[in-house]
C-alpha positions in Angstrom: 11.3 -3.7 -5.6 9.1 -1.4 -7.6 5.3 -1.8 -6.9 4.7 -1.6 -10.7 6.8 -4.7 -11.1 4.8 -6.5 -8.4 1.5 -5.6 -10.1 2.9 -7.0 -13.4 4.0 -10.2 -11.6 0.6 -10.6 -10.0 -1.3 -10.1 -13.2 0.8 -12.5 -15.1 1.1 -14.9 -12.2 4.8 -15.3 -12.8 7.9 -14.8 -10.8 11.4 -16.3 -10.9 11.7 -15.8 -7.1 10.2 -18.8 -5.3 9.4 -16.8 -2.2 7.5 -14.2 -4.2 5.7 -17.0 -6.2 4.5 -18.5 -2.9 3.2 -15.1 -1.7 1.5 -14.5 -5.0 -0.2 -17.9 -4.8 -1.3 -17.2 -1.2 -2.7 -13.9 -2.3 -4.8 -15.6 -5.1 -6.0 -18.1 -2.5 -7.0 -15.3 -0.1 -8.9 -13.4 -2.7 -10.7 -16.6 -3.6 -11.0 -15.7 -7.2 -8.4 -16.7 -9.8 -9.8 -14.1 -12.2 -8.7 -10.8 -10.5 -6.6 -8.0 -11.8 -4.2 -5.8 -9.9 -3.7 -2.2 -11.0 -0.9 0.2 -10.2 -1.6 3.5 -8.5 1.1 6.1 -7.7 1.6 6.8 -4.0 0.7 10.4 -4.5 -2.8 9.3 -5.4 -3.1 6.6 -2.8 -1.8 8.2 0.4 -3.7 5.9 2.7 -2.0 2.8 1.2 1.4 4.6 1.2 1.1 5.4 5.0 0.0 1.8 5.8 2.8 0.3 3.8 5.3 2.5 5.7 3.8 1.5 9.0 4.0 -2.2 8.0 7.8 -1.9 7.3 8.3 -0.4 10.8 6.4 -3.1 12.7 7.0 -6.8 13.1 4.1 -9.2 12.9 0.7 -8.6 11.3 -1.9 -6.0 12.1 -5.5 -6.1 11.1 -7.7 -3.0 11.3 -11.4 -3.7 11.3 -12.6 -0.3 12.4 -11.6 3.3 11.7 -10.9 3.9 15.4 -8.2 1.2 15.4 -6.1 3.1 12.8 -3.1 5.1 14.1 -4.1 8.8 14.3 -1.9 9.9 11.4 -3.3 7.3 9.0 -6.9 8.0 10.3 -6.5 11.6 9.3 -5.2 10.8 5.8 -8.1 8.3 5.4 -10.7 10.9 6.4 -9.3 13.5 4.0 -9.3 10.9 1.2 -12.9 10.0 2.0 -13.9 13.6 1.8 -12.0 13.8 -1.6 -9.6 16.4 -0.3 -6.5 16.3 -2.5 -3.2 15.4 -0.8 -0.4 17.8 -1.5 3.2 17.0 -0.6 5.7 19.7 -0.2 9.4 19.1 -0.1 11.5 21.5 1.9 15.1 22.2 1.2 16.6 21.2 4.6 19.6 23.5 4.2 17.3 26.5 3.8 14.4 25.5 6.1 13.8 28.0 9.0 
């Protein structure tokens, strides 16, 4: 599912999917404010969230990181670069012609 679609569903508080509706309602309860707004951000701009979401899909169960030292090293590096406002540049290689 596209994240832009999820943002739209969260902002409108609507979903035809009962499971998603339950998750949206839980999210509103966790935020504790019924008057919040979600915004979409392309993954190229938000590399920390992109790396964390990839990590979440590979692990079972929930993880909570309270301190920088708890982050996996790859994500910690991306976070520190983001904090220093160093732009993230992704380069795609053609695997057939890669040395």
